[in-house]
C-alpha positions in Angstrom: 208.1 134.1 -23.0 208.3 130.5 -23.3 208.0 130.4 -19.9 205.6 132.4 -19.0 203.6 130.9 -21.7 204.3 127.6 -19.9 203.3 129.7 -16.4 200.2 131.2 -17.5 199.2 127.6 -19.3 199.9 125.4 -16.3 198.3 127.9 -14.2 195.0 128.1 -16.6 195.0 123.5 -16.5 195.5 124.0 -12.5 192.5 127.0 -12.6 190.1 124.4 -14.9 190.8 121.6 -12.7 190.3 123.4 -9.6 186.9 124.6 -10.5 186.4 121.2 -12.0 187.4 119.3 -8.8 185.4 122.2 -7.1 182.2 121.6 -9.2 182.4 118.2 -8.8 182.6 118.5 -4.5 179.6 120.7 -5.2 178.0 118.3 -7.1 178.8 115.5 -4.7 177.9 117.6 -1.4 174.1 118.2 -3.0 173.7 114.6 -4.0 174.6 114.2 -0.4 172.5 116.8 0.6 169.4 115.2 -1.5 170.3 112.4 -0.2 170.1 112.9 3.8 167.1 115.6 3.1 165.0 112.1 1.3 166.5 109.9 4.3 165.1 112.7 6.9 161.6 112.7 4.7 161.4 108.8 4.9 162.2 109.2 8.4 159.8 111.9 9.6 157.1 109.9 7.6 157.8 106.7 9.6 158.1 109.1 12.8 154.7 110.6 12.0 153.3 107.2 11.4 154.2 105.8 14.8 152.9 109.3 16.1 149.5 108.2 15.1 150.1 104.8 15.6 150.7 105.8 19.7 147.5 108.8 19.3 145.2 105.3 18.0 146.6 103.5 20.7 146.2 106.3 23.5 142.3 107.1 22.1 142.1 103.1 22.7 143.3 103.3 26.2 141.2 106.4 27.3 138.0 104.8 25.8 138.4 101.7 27.3 139.2 103.3 31.1 136.1 105.5 30.4 134.2 102.3 29.0 135.3 99.8 32.0 136.1 102.2 35.3 135.5 98.7 37.3 138.0 96.7 35.7 140.5 94.9 37.9 144.7 95.3 39.0 145.6 93.3 35.6 144.1 95.5 33.2 145.5 98.9 35.1 149.0 97.2 35.2 148.4 96.8 31.7 147.5 100.2 31.2 150.5 101.1 33.2 153.1 98.7 30.8 151.7 100.6 28.2 152.2 104.0 29.1 155.9 103.0 30.1 156.2 101.8 26.9 154.4 104.7 25.4 156.9 107.3 27.0 159.9 104.8 25.8 158.4 105.1 22.2 158.5 109.4 23.0 162.1 109.1 24.0 162.5 106.9 20.8 161.6 109.4 18.8 164.3 112.2 19.2 166.9 109.2 18.7 165.4 108.2 14.8 166.3 111.6 13.6 169.9 111.5 14.0 170.7 107.8 13.3 169.4 104.3 11.3 170.1 102.3 14.3 167.4 104.5 16.1 164.7 103.9 13.4 165.2 100.2 13.8 165.1 100.7 17.1 161.9 102.6 16.6 160.8 99.2 14.3 161.1 97.4 17.2 159.1 99.4 20.0 156.5 99.8 17.0 156.1 96.1 17.3 156.3 95.5 21.3 153.7 98.0 20.9 151.9 96.0 18.6 152.1 93.1 20.9 151.5 94.6 23.7 148.0 96.6 22.4 146.8 92.5 21.0 147.5 91.4 24.7 145.6 94.3 25.8 142.7 93.5 23.7 142.3 90.2 24.2 142.8 90.9 27.7 140.1 93.9 27.2 138.1 91.3 25.8 137.9 88.7 28.6 136.9 91.5 30.7 134.4 92.5 28.7 133.3 88.9 28.9 133.8 88.6 32.4 131.4 92.3 32.7 128.9 90.9 30.5 128.6 87.8 32.6 128.6 90.2 35.3 125.4 92.3 34.1 123.2 89.3 32.9 123.6 88.4 36.7 122.8 91.8 38.2 119.6 91.5 36.0 119.1 88.6 37.6 119.3 89.8 40.3 117.6 92.6 39.8 114.5 90.7 38.4 114.6 88.4 41.6 114.9 91.5 43.8 111.5 93.1 41.8 110.3 89.7 42.5 111.0 90.0 46.2 110.2 93.4 46.6 106.2 92.4 44.8 106.5 89.2 47.1 107.4 91.4 50.1 104.5 94.5 49.6 102.7 91.7 49.5 103.3 90.3 52.3 103.0 93.5 54.0 99.7 93.9 52.8 98.5 90.3 54.7 100.1 91.3 57.5 98.0 94.6 57.3 95.1 92.7 56.7 95.4 90.1 59.7 96.5 93.0 62.1 92.9 94.1 61.5 91.6 90.2 61.7 93.4 90.6 65.1 92.2 93.7 66.6 88.8 92.8 65.7 89.3 89.0 67.4 90.6 90.8 70.7 87.7 92.8 70.4 85.4 90.0 69.8 87.5 88.2 72.7 86.9 91.5 75.4 83.7 91.4 74.8 83.7 87.3 75.5 85.3 87.9 78.2 83.1 90.7 79.5 79.6 88.7 79.1 81.7 85.2 80.4 83.6 85.8 83.3 80.7 86.8 86.0 78.3 83.5 84.7 81.6 81.0 84.9 82.5 82.9 88.0 79.1 82.2 89.7 78.6 78.5 88.0 82.4 77.9 89.8 81.5 79.5 93.0 77.9 78.0 93.4 79.4 74.4 92.5 83.0 75.0 94.9 80.3 75.9 97.4 78.3 72.3 96.7 81.3 70.1 96.6 83.1 72.0 99.6 79.8 71.4 102.1 80.7 67.4 101.4 84.2 67.9 103.0 86.6 66.5 100.4 89.3 68.8 98.9 88.5 70.1 96.0 91.9 71.2 94.9 92.3 67.6 94.4 89.4 67.1 92.4 90.6 70.0 90.1 94.3 68.7 89.5 93.1 65.0 88.5 95.2 62.8 90.4 93.2 59.8 90.2 92.2 60.5 87.1 92.3 57.4 84.5 94.6 59.6 82.2 98.2 59.1 80.7 100.9 59.3 77.6 104.6 60.6 76.9 105.6 64.1 78.1 106.8 65.8 75.3 107.7 69.7 76.3 106.6 72.6 75.1 109.1 75.0 73.3 109.3 78.7 73.6 107.0 79.3 70.4 104.5 76.8 71.6 104.1 78.1 74.9 100.5 80.1 75.3 101.4 84.0 75.4 97.5 85.1 77.0 99.1 88.4 78.2 95.1 90.2 79.2 94.7 89.3 82.1 91.3 89.0 82.4 91.2 86.4 79.5 93.6 84.3 81.6 91.6 84.3 84.7 88.8 83.7 82.5 90.9 80.4 81.0 91.5 79.4 84.6 88.2 79.9 85.3 86.9 77.8 83.4 89.2 74.9 82.9 88.4 74.8 86.8 85.1 74.3 85.9 85.2 71.3 83.7 87.7 69.9 86.1 85.0 70.1 88.3 82.2 69.4 86.1 84.2 66.5 84.8 84.6 64.9 88.7 80.7 65.0 89.1 79.8 61.9 87.2 82.1 59.9 89.3 81.2 60.9 92.8 78.3 59.6 94.4 75.5 62.4 94.4 73.1 60.0 93.9 70.1 58.6 96.0 70.8 54.7 96.8 67.3 53.8 97.3 64.5 55.3 96.0 60.8 55.9 98.3 62.7 55.6 101.6 62.8 57.7 104.8 65.5 57.8 106.7 65.4 56.6 110.0 69.1 57.7 110.9 71.4 60.2 110.2 75.3 60.7 110.2 77.3 61.4 113.2 76.8 60.8 117.6 73.7 58.7 118.4 72.4 56.4 120.9 73.0 53.0 119.5 69.4 51.4 119.3 70.8 48.0 120.8 72.6 49.0 124.2 71.3 52.5 124.2 74.8 54.0 124.7 76.2 56.9 123.1 78.4 55.8 120.2 79.5 57.5 116.5 77.1 56.7 113.3 79.8 56.1 110.5 76.3 56.1 107.9 72.8 57.3 107.0 70.3 54.6 107.2 67.7 54.1 104.8 64.3 52.7 106.5 62.2 50.6 103.6 60.8 47.4 103.2 62.4 44.2 102.6 63.6 43.4 98.9 63.8 47.1 98.5 66.7 47.3 95.2 70.2 49.1 96.4 72.1 51.2 93.6 75.5 51.9 93.2 75.8 55.9 93.4 78.8 56.4 91.3 80.5 54.5 88.9 83.6 52.0 90.6 84.4 48.9 91.1 83.5 46.4 93.6 85.9 45.1 96.5 83.8 43.1 98.6 80.3 41.8 98.4 79.1 39.0 101.0 79.0 38.5 104.4 80.8 40.9 106.9 80.1 40.8 110.5 77.7 43.1 112.2 77.3 44.8 108.5 75.1 41.5 107.6 75.2 41.0 103.8 77.4 43.9 102.6 78.8 45.5 99.2 81.9 48.1 99.2 82.4 49.7 96.1 85.6 52.0 95.5 85.1 55.1 93.0 87.5 57.6 91.8 89.5 60.4 94.1 90.2 57.9 97.1 85.9 57.4 97.9 84.1 54.3 98.7 80.6 53.5 99.4 79.1 50.8 101.5 75.7 49.5 101.7 75.3 47.4 104.4 72.3 45.1 106.2 71.4 43.7 102.6 69.0 40.7 102.3 70.9 39.5 99.0 73.8 40.6 97.2 73.4 41.0 93.2 77.1 41.5 92.5 81.2 39.9 93.2 84.2 41.1 93.8 86.0 43.3 91.0 82.5 43.5 89.4 82.7 47.2 87.3 79.3 49.0 87.8 77.8 52.0 86.6 75.5 54.6 88.7 71.8 53.3 89.3 73.5 49.5 89.2 71.3 47.2 91.1 74.0 45.8 93.6 71.7 44.1 96.4 68.4 44.0 98.0 67.3 46.1 101.4 66.8 43.6 104.2 68.0 43.3 108.2 71.4 41.5 108.5 73.5 41.7 111.0 73.3 44.3 113.9 69.9 45.7 112.7 66.8 46.3 114.6 64.6 46.1 111.5 64.9 46.4 107.7 67.0 48.9 106.6 69.8 50.2 104.4 73.0 51.2 106.1 74.8 53.4 103.7 78.1 54.8 103.7 80.3 57.1 102.2 84.0 57.2 103.4 87.1 59.8 101.2 90.8 58.4 101.4 89.1 55.9 104.5 87.5 58.8 107.0 83.6 58.7 107.2 82.0 61.5 105.3 77.9 62.7 105.4 76.2 60.6 102.6 73.6 63.2 102.7 75.8 66.1 101.9 76.4 64.3 98.5 73.3 63.6 98.1 72.1 67.3 98.9 75.2 68.4 96.3 73.8 65.8 93.7 70.6 67.5 94.0 71.6 71.1 93.7 73.9 70.4 90.5 70.8 68.3 88.9 68.7 72.1 89.5 71.2 73.8 87.9 71.6 71.3 85.0 67.7 72.2 84.4 68.0 75.3 84.7 70.6 75.4 82.2 69.6 73.6 80.2 66.0 75.7 80.2 68.0 79.1 79.5 69.6 77.7 76.6 66.2 76.1 74.9 65.1 79.9 75.1 65.6 81.0 71.5 67.7 84.3 71.3 66.4 87.5 70.9 66.7 89.0 67.5 69.5 91.0 66.9 
């Protein structure tokens, strides 16, 4: 019975100990479970915080992308790196649930993300600053563009006004051409007819080869060349230029009479010589008159000979423009000397009977390039020109009719 009692006691003690031990184990296990739950709750809070941080970063990234779609490649690369970091953080989120080391790693990733975010903010600020500068420049350019558009509009308006004026001027120009062309052509034809009868080269008078002009040659550029497209206006301009050239040549040609109120005793051409009676060529025109009658030069020029000249007796020769020379022979007196400059109407001597002469008269010659020409044709041309001048002056003096 003692043995049975000891055995029972021992079993009781063992059972009590085992029960107490199992209770301790359960309590320890519960404590451990509580600690793990606490730890898991802390880790869950940390994960949620990280998720909020990541979500905030993603929202910020989305706003930056929507607001700045013109960011350069550098910002795009940064966004891509940030997205990669977020993906890595998402992968680490799973690891955080199992180990403390993962939590530490997650903290490092969060720190890295914060640094990257700060860098992104700095880049974004710089880009925004650049964008602001660009926007200011764009605004300035738009303002300049507005001014340019206003100027262009003003230029268009001015161009329209100028076109209207040009059209009006072209109309007036056409009317002037219609009025002036017949008058110019008529005057030119009459003047060319008078001068053509003289027997000198009219084109030489028009070209002005012997005119005393000069100056440096300055070629016209393409933009400065005349651009008259109206054939009628071109013809009128050519006619007026030709008429002006001929009119400019008239004052330097011997068209006046060398003596006043005298008779013609012998004309230009073939005749019987008054001394020997033989057929001869008379190179001038003889004007009969009393001795001492003033002899006038018939055009401006320079005295190239003055004095005794054999059969011509006392003689004066004057060189004029365009290769024309006049000779005044059989004078009783010479009033000029070689080299003198004379004007039309100046007295070069007195009518006489010197040299090979049968009586008092003036032998008057006109030579063109040393070829004798009929002096009376020059005088007749001068008379016609003077008559037309007087008629033109009379027409211009008449008052215009009232509109």
